[in-house]
Structures are given as structure tokens and as C-alpha cells.
C-alpha positions as CSV (number, residue, x, y, z in Angstrom):
1,M,0.0,0.0,0.0
2,S,1.4,3.4,-1.0
3,S,1.5,6.2,1.5
4,Q,-1.5,8.5,1.5
5,A,-1.3,12.3,1.4
6,F,-0.4,14.1,4.6
7,E,0.5,17.7,3.9
8,L,0.1,21.1,5.6
9,L,-0.5,24.4,3.9
10,I,0.2,27.5,5.9
11,L,-2.4,30.2,5.2
12,G,-1.5,32.7,8.0
13,C,1.3,33.0,10.6
14,S,0.8,36.4,12.3
15,S,-0.4,36.8,15.8
16,A,-3.1,39.4,17.0
17,S,-2.3,42.0,14.3
18,P,-1.6,41.3,10.6
19,T,1.3,42.9,8.8
20,A,1.8,43.9,5.2
21,E,3.6,40.5,4.8
22,R,1.8,38.2,7.2
23,N,-1.9,37.4,7.8
24,Q,-3.5,35.9,10.9
25,T,-3.5,32.2,11.9
26,S,-4.9,29.6,9.6
27,Q,-3.8,26.3,8.2
28,L,-5.1,23.7,5.8
29,L,-4.3,20.1,6.4
30,N,-4.8,17.3,3.9
31,I,-4.8,13.7,5.2
32,A,-5.8,11.1,2.7
33,E,-7.9,13.7,0.9
34,R,-9.7,14.7,4.1
35,H,-9.3,18.5,4.1
36,F,-9.2,20.1,7.6
37,L,-9.2,23.9,8.1
38,I,-7.4,24.7,11.4
39,D,-8.3,28.2,12.7
40,C,-9.7,30.9,10.4
41,G,-8.0,34.3,10.7
42,E,-9.2,37.3,8.9
43,A,-7.7,36.7,5.4
44,T,-8.3,33.0,5.3
45,Q,-10.6,32.8,2.3
46,I,-8.3,35.2,0.3
47,Q,-5.3,33.0,1.2
48,L,-7.2,29.9,0.1
49,R,-7.7,31.5,-3.3
50,R,-4.1,32.8,-3.5
51,F,-2.7,29.4,-2.9
52,K,-5.3,27.6,-5.2
53,A,-6.9,25.5,-2.4
54,R,-10.4,24.5,-3.3
55,F,-13.1,25.9,-1.0
56,Q,-15.6,23.2,-1.2
57,K,-13.3,20.3,-0.4
58,I,-13.2,21.5,3.2
59,D,-15.8,19.7,5.3
60,H,-14.3,20.2,8.8
61,I,-13.2,23.4,10.5
62,F,-11.4,23.4,13.8
63,I,-11.3,26.7,15.9
64,S,-9.0,26.7,18.8
65,H,-10.4,29.7,20.7
66,L,-12.3,32.9,20.3
67,H,-9.6,35.5,20.0
68,G,-10.3,37.3,16.7
69,D,-7.1,36.4,15.0
70,H,-8.2,32.8,15.0
71,F,-11.8,33.1,13.8
72,F,-12.7,36.5,12.3
73,G,-12.3,35.0,8.8
74,L,-15.0,32.4,9.5
75,P,-18.2,34.5,8.8
76,G,-17.0,35.6,5.4
77,Y,-15.7,32.2,4.5
78,L,-19.1,30.6,5.4
79,S,-20.8,33.2,3.3
80,S,-18.6,32.7,0.3
81,M,-19.3,29.0,0.3
82,H,-23.0,29.8,0.4
83,L,-22.7,32.2,-2.5
84,L,-20.8,29.5,-4.5
85,G,-23.7,27.1,-4.0
86,R,-22.3,24.7,-1.5
87,Q,-24.7,21.9,-0.6
88,Q,-22.7,19.3,1.5
89,E,-22.7,19.4,5.2
90,L,-19.9,21.3,7.1
91,T,-18.8,20.4,10.6
92,I,-17.4,23.1,12.9
93,Y,-15.5,22.1,16.1
94,A,-15.2,25.0,18.4
95,P,-16.2,26.6,21.7
96,K,-20.0,26.8,22.0
97,E,-20.0,30.6,22.1
98,L,-18.9,30.7,18.4
99,K,-22.3,29.4,17.4
100,Q,-23.9,32.3,19.2
101,V,-21.7,34.8,17.4
102,L,-22.5,33.3,14.0
103,D,-26.2,33.0,14.7
104,V,-26.4,36.8,15.5
105,I,-24.4,37.6,12.3
106,H,-26.8,35.5,10.2
107,E,-29.9,36.9,11.9
108,V,-29.1,40.5,11.4
109,S,-27.9,40.0,7.8
110,E,-30.9,37.8,7.1
111,T,-28.6,35.0,5.8
112,K,-29.7,31.4,5.6
113,L,-26.9,29.2,4.4
114,S,-27.5,26.9,1.5
115,Y,-25.8,24.0,3.3
116,P,-26.2,22.4,6.8
117,V,-23.7,23.2,9.5
118,K,-23.1,20.6,12.2
119,W,-21.6,21.7,15.5
120,H,-19.3,19.8,17.9
121,F,-18.5,22.0,20.9
122,T,-15.0,21.4,22.3
123,D,-14.0,20.8,25.9
124,N,-10.9,22.5,27.2
125,K,-10.7,20.4,30.4
126,K,-9.7,17.1,28.9
127,Q,-8.6,15.3,25.7
128,E,-11.5,14.4,23.5
129,L,-12.0,12.5,20.2
130,L,-13.6,14.9,17.8
131,F,-13.6,13.1,14.5
132,E,-12.9,9.6,13.3
133,D,-13.3,7.7,10.0
134,D,-11.5,4.7,8.5
135,K,-8.3,6.8,7.8
136,V,-8.0,9.6,10.4
137,Q,-8.7,10.4,14.1
138,V,-8.7,14.0,15.4
139,Y,-8.4,14.8,19.1
140,S,-8.6,18.1,21.0
141,F,-6.6,18.7,24.2
142,P,-6.5,21.6,26.7
143,L,-4.1,24.6,26.3
144,K,-3.4,27.3,28.9
145,H,-4.2,30.6,27.4
146,R,-5.9,33.8,28.6
147,I,-9.3,32.4,27.5
148,Y,-10.7,29.0,26.8
149,C,-8.4,27.3,24.2
150,T,-7.7,23.8,22.8
151,G,-5.0,22.3,20.6
152,F,-5.7,19.6,18.1
153,L,-4.0,16.3,17.3
154,F,-4.4,14.7,13.9
155,K,-3.5,11.0,13.6
156,E,-3.5,8.6,10.8
157,K,-5.0,5.2,11.6
158,P,-2.6,2.2,11.2
159,Y,-2.0,1.1,7.7
160,Q,-2.8,-2.5,6.7
161,R,0.2,-4.9,6.3
162,K,1.8,-5.2,2.9
163,I,1.4,-8.5,1.0
164,D,4.4,-10.1,-0.6
165,K,3.0,-12.1,-3.5
166,F,6.1,-14.1,-4.0
167,L,6.0,-15.3,-0.5
168,L,2.3,-16.1,-0.8
169,E,3.1,-18.5,-3.6
170,K,6.1,-19.9,-1.8
171,H,4.0,-20.8,1.3
172,G,1.0,-22.0,-0.7
173,V,-1.3,-19.3,0.7
174,S,-4.5,-18.6,-1.2
175,T,-5.2,-15.1,-2.5
176,A,-8.6,-15.4,-0.9
177,D,-6.9,-14.9,2.5
178,I,-5.3,-11.6,1.6
179,H,-7.9,-9.6,3.5
180,L,-7.0,-11.6,6.7
181,L,-3.3,-11.1,6.2
182,R,-3.6,-7.3,5.6
183,D,-5.3,-7.1,9.0
184,G,-2.5,-9.0,10.7
185,F,-4.0,-12.5,11.1
186,D,-2.2,-15.8,10.5
187,V,-3.7,-18.2,7.9
188,T,-3.7,-21.8,6.8
189,N,-2.1,-22.8,3.5
190,D,-3.4,-25.3,0.9
191,K,-1.7,-28.1,2.8
192,G,-3.5,-27.3,6.0
193,E,-0.4,-25.8,7.6
194,K,-0.4,-22.6,9.7
195,V,1.4,-19.7,8.1
196,L,2.5,-16.9,10.3
197,N,1.5,-13.4,9.1
198,K,5.0,-12.1,9.3
199,A,6.2,-14.9,6.9
200,V,4.2,-13.5,4.0
201,T,3.7,-9.8,4.8
202,L,5.8,-6.7,5.3
203,D,5.5,-4.0,7.9
204,P,3.4,-1.0,6.7
205,P,4.6,2.6,7.1
206,K,4.1,4.0,10.6
207,P,1.1,6.2,11.0
208,R,1.9,9.9,11.1
209,T,0.7,12.6,13.5
210,Y,0.4,16.4,13.5
211,A,0.0,18.3,16.7
212,Y,-1.3,21.9,16.6
213,C,-0.6,23.9,19.7
214,S,-2.3,27.2,19.2
215,D,-2.0,30.1,21.7
216,T,-0.6,28.9,25.0
217,I,1.8,29.9,27.8
218,Y,4.8,27.6,28.2
219,D,3.1,24.5,29.7
220,E,4.8,21.1,30.1
221,T,1.5,19.4,30.9
222,L,0.5,19.4,27.3
223,I,3.4,17.0,26.4
224,Q,1.3,14.0,27.4
225,F,-1.1,14.8,24.5
226,I,1.5,15.4,21.8
227,K,4.2,12.9,22.5
228,D,6.2,11.7,19.5
229,A,4.4,13.8,17.0
230,D,5.9,13.7,13.5
231,L,5.2,17.4,13.1
232,L,4.5,19.8,16.0
233,Y,3.2,23.3,15.5
234,H,3.8,25.4,18.6
235,E,3.1,29.1,18.8
236,S,6.2,31.3,19.3
237,T,4.8,34.8,19.5
238,F,8.0,36.3,21.0
239,L,11.8,36.0,21.1
240,D,13.4,35.2,24.4
241,D,14.1,38.8,25.3
242,K,10.3,39.2,25.7
243,I,9.9,36.2,27.9
244,D,8.2,38.3,30.6
245,R,5.8,39.7,28.0
246,A,5.0,36.1,26.9
247,K,4.1,35.1,30.4
248,I,1.9,38.1,31.0
249,T,0.0,37.5,27.7
250,F,-0.1,33.7,28.0
251,H,2.0,33.2,25.0
252,S,5.4,31.4,24.3
253,T,8.8,32.2,23.0
254,A,10.6,30.4,20.2
255,K,13.0,28.8,22.7
256,Q,10.1,27.7,24.9
257,A,8.4,26.1,21.9
258,A,11.6,24.3,21.1
259,N,11.8,23.0,24.6
260,I,8.3,21.5,24.3
261,A,9.4,19.9,21.1
262,K,12.4,18.4,22.7
263,L,10.6,17.1,25.8
264,S,7.8,15.6,23.7
265,S,10.2,13.9,21.3
266,A,8.7,15.6,18.3
267,K,10.3,14.8,14.9
268,K,10.0,18.4,13.6
269,L,8.9,21.7,15.0
270,L,7.0,24.5,13.2
271,L,7.2,28.0,14.7
272,G,4.3,30.4,14.1
273,H,2.0,33.1,15.5
274,F,4.7,35.8,15.3
275,S,4.1,39.2,16.9
276,A,3.8,42.0,14.4
277,R,6.7,43.8,16.1
278,Y,9.1,41.5,14.3
279,G,10.0,42.0,10.6
280,N,12.8,39.5,10.0
281,L,11.8,36.2,11.5
282,D,15.2,34.4,11.1
283,Q,16.1,35.0,14.8
284,F,13.2,32.7,15.8
285,V,14.9,29.7,14.2
286,V,18.3,30.8,15.6
287,E,16.9,30.8,19.1
288,A,14.8,27.6,18.7
289,K,17.8,25.7,17.4
290,E,19.7,26.4,20.5
291,V,17.4,23.8,22.1
292,F,15.9,21.7,19.2
293,D,17.6,21.5,15.8
294,N,14.9,20.3,13.4
295,C,12.7,23.4,13.2
296,A,11.3,25.7,10.6
297,L,9.1,28.8,10.2
298,A,5.4,28.5,9.4
299,I,5.7,30.9,6.4
300,E,2.5,31.6,4.4
301,G,2.2,29.5,1.2
302,K,4.7,26.9,2.6
303,V,3.6,23.3,2.1
304,I,5.0,20.9,4.6
305,Q,5.0,17.2,3.7
306,V,4.7,15.1,6.9
307,E,7.1,12.2,6.4
308,H,6.9,8.7,7.9
309,S,9.3,8.3,10.8
310,I,11.6,5.3,10.8
């Protein structure tokens, strides 16, 4: 079985205020052609068009919290999908107050969307399974921010085992048993002999995970939820000379994000949610690499392929 798609498109990487070069937080994650929008800052729908992402493929939207830089783009995006004639259901995973906000907007504008919206209200007190199908699971987990906030963990489900047809023939195993072998079972060959699964199959790729840590103060308790992530996004609003400011505002520095990556044994760290006070972002990587080497900036338009770990 070939590896399925697992790629992340950065739509926005600024914090509370946008700049001429950076828009507010939003990301688009594709896992096995399931398209997940993660947060929806003000320019999200413009960025989707700019980077040629298809609006109507998105069926699931995850909002971490209700600071404007993470959801002010949602009313306009929902409206645009309506104007484009969307019919299929959309599910929004968010704090319950977001529905109240959108209901008021739609009431005063006399808007009735052309498609159904299903709501799943998040819980910032515990880890929770939000979505599951045959390919993917998505969990939320609590973050410590100034207001109610959750992170999200996206996980591939285990792949089926790979069949070695040469070994099937060698051991006299019927092709009718392939479905059992793919699921890890032993089988009986045409001579009535037991054939161990490992004798005729190969290990599949390891499932991949993406952990999204939106706005949060430095908090080692979240490590339990993101352990061993193949890709970890952790906000890094400030450089280390503003560590006191980070603490007051319940944000993190690049070096603190790197320490979370190190302690959680992440494979790669993505830094984002940069304060508008910074023009050149190179120093964020410099400071983070003092603690954790494999890190990069969440620059808009960047596509990150999440690779299988060995």
C-alpha cells in the first residue's frame, strides 16, 4: 500500500495583528484527501484562493479559541461557500460561544446558508476524540491561554500490512486470504499448515501525527497529548528577550516552543503566530535551534509534507 497524502499548507502565521507581509493564523491540512481547516484568521478565504486551495473540499473546520485572529475570517468564508452554491454538510469544532456569534451575524444579515452546519463543541478540560473515520482520528486537548483554548492532534490510523505475492506462492497461501493477512492474522495454506502473518507480509509505514498547539503559555502538561508527533506546530509569539511579556499575555517564545518539542520527542517543530513587532523572522529559528535542531518557520504559502518516521 502506498503512503497516503499528509501535507500542511500555511495560510497565515501572524499573531493578533496582521502585517503587510503576514496574515493571521490559519492552516489547511490534507490527510488522505480529508481537508481540515485549522483556525480561520481574517484573510483565510483570500489566502485559500491565493494558494489555489479548493473551498468546497473543506468539510471540517477546527477553531482553537475565540480571539479574533483565530476566527474573524469564518463568517466571510461561510458566506462565500453559500454564494458559491455549497450543498454538502460542514462540521465546525469550536467553543460553544462561536455558534452564538454566527447566529447573530446570520440573523441581522438575514442570511440562511445553503448547506447544513453541524456543530461539535470542544472541551478544554480534557482530551477528546472529535472526529474519526476509516483513515483519520482528530483529538482536542487543553491549552493554557488567557481564555478557553484547545489544541488539536491529527492522527493517521494504522495502515494495513503489505502483501508479498512471491512469499504467498512460496508458502502456498490462497489469495482469498489476503484480507486476513492485511489485518495481521495468521492463515492456513493449501496443505493445512499454519502460516504466520510475518512470513508472507511486510510492515506497513508507521502512522503519522500532526500536533497543533495554538495560543498557549509555556506548559509542560501538554506534552502527554502530543508525545512523539511527526510534526509539531507550537506558537512562538516572541523572542526570548520578551519572555516576561510572553508570560503576562499567556504566549510562548521560540525557545520555549523548542523545549516543548524536545521534551515531547517531536520529529520536527514548526514555529508560528509571530508578533507584528518582528520584521525579519530568522532569529526565531536561531533561538529555537539552541534547544531543538529540526525546526522551521510556518511561512505563508509553505507546504510541509509530513514524512513517515523510521
